[in-house]
C-alpha positions in Angstrom: 28.2 45.5 15.3 26.2 48.7 15.8 25.7 50.5 12.4 24.7 54.4 12.9 22.6 55.4 9.3 20.3 58.7 9.7 19.9 62.3 8.4 17.8 62.0 5.5 15.1 63.1 7.4 16.5 66.0 9.0 17.3 67.1 5.8 13.6 66.7 4.6 12.4 68.4 7.8 14.6 71.3 6.6 16.8 70.7 9.9 20.4 72.1 10.3 23.0 69.6 8.9 25.4 70.7 11.0 22.7 69.3 13.9 21.7 66.2 12.1 25.9 65.3 12.5 26.3 66.0 15.9 23.6 63.7 16.8 25.0 61.0 14.6 28.1 61.7 16.4 26.3 61.4 19.7 25.3 58.2 18.5 28.2 57.1 17.4 29.9 58.3 20.7 26.9 56.2 23.0 27.2 53.4 20.8 31.3 53.0 21.4 30.6 53.5 24.9 28.5 50.7 25.4 31.1 48.2 23.6 29.8 47.1 20.4 32.1 48.0 17.6 30.5 50.6 15.3 30.5 51.5 11.7 28.4 54.7 10.1 26.8 54.7 6.7 26.7 57.9 4.6 23.0 59.2 3.3 21.8 58.1 0.6 20.7 59.4 -2.8 17.3 60.6 -2.7 15.7 60.1 -6.2 12.5 62.3 -5.1 14.5 65.4 -3.1 16.8 65.7 -5.9 18.0 68.6 -7.4 17.1 70.4 -4.3 18.3 68.5 -1.3 21.3 67.4 -3.3 23.6 70.3 -1.5 22.5 69.2 1.7 23.2 65.5 1.2 26.5 66.1 0.2 28.0 68.5 2.9 25.8 65.7 5.7 27.8 63.3 3.8 30.8 65.0 4.2 30.9 65.6 8.0 29.2 61.7 8.3 33.0 61.1 6.9 34.9 63.3 9.2 33.4 61.7 11.9 34.3 58.2 10.7 37.9 59.3 10.6 37.6 61.2 13.8 36.4 58.5 15.8 38.1 55.7 14.6 35.3 53.7 13.0 34.5 52.5 9.5 32.7 54.6 7.1 30.2 52.5 4.7 29.5 54.3 1.4 26.1 53.8 0.9 25.3 57.2 -1.4 28.2 55.8 -3.6 26.8 52.0 -3.7 23.7 53.1 -5.1 24.4 56.3 -6.7 23.9 56.2 -10.6 26.8 57.6 -12.6 25.1 58.4 -15.4 22.5 60.5 -13.2 24.5 62.2 -10.4 22.3 62.6 -7.3 19.6 59.5 -7.5 20.1 55.9 -7.1 20.3 53.5 -10.1 16.7 52.2 -11.5 17.6 49.0 -10.2 18.9 49.7 -6.6 15.5 52.6 -5.8 12.1 51.1 -4.9 9.2 52.3 -7.2 8.6 55.2 -4.1 11.4 56.9 -5.2 12.6 57.4 -1.6 14.0 53.7 -0.6 15.9 51.5 -1.6 14.6 48.0 -3.8 14.8 44.5 -2.4 18.0 44.3 -4.6 19.4 47.9 -3.3 18.9 47.1 0.2 20.7 43.5 -0.4 23.7 45.3 -2.1 23.6 47.6 1.0 23.9 44.6 2.9 26.7 43.3 1.6 28.9 46.3 1.4 28.3 46.1 5.2 29.1 42.8 5.4 32.2 43.4 3.6 33.5 46.5 5.5 32.6 46.3 9.1 
């Protein structure tokens, strides 16, 4: 199983969302050509990038969902899995590392459980 995940660094560096999506699609297609099952994960909430990066994250996640549909692969809903319902666009305190950029150990564990169950 190959899980493709990416895009947040593109957003952080100011690259165009459509180009990030095109790169993700190319990775998915290359993975499929090599033979393993492929899944794609959407972009996580970014606490330190909120609120400025939120529109780009939402846009890229919509494109990631489109890639999953069109390529007939599993979409792993990582964003919604760690998003705090009381603070949209940000990871919940229990799921985010102190750096505000990455999931905590508990957050990664939760993502792994979702990936295992869906993929």
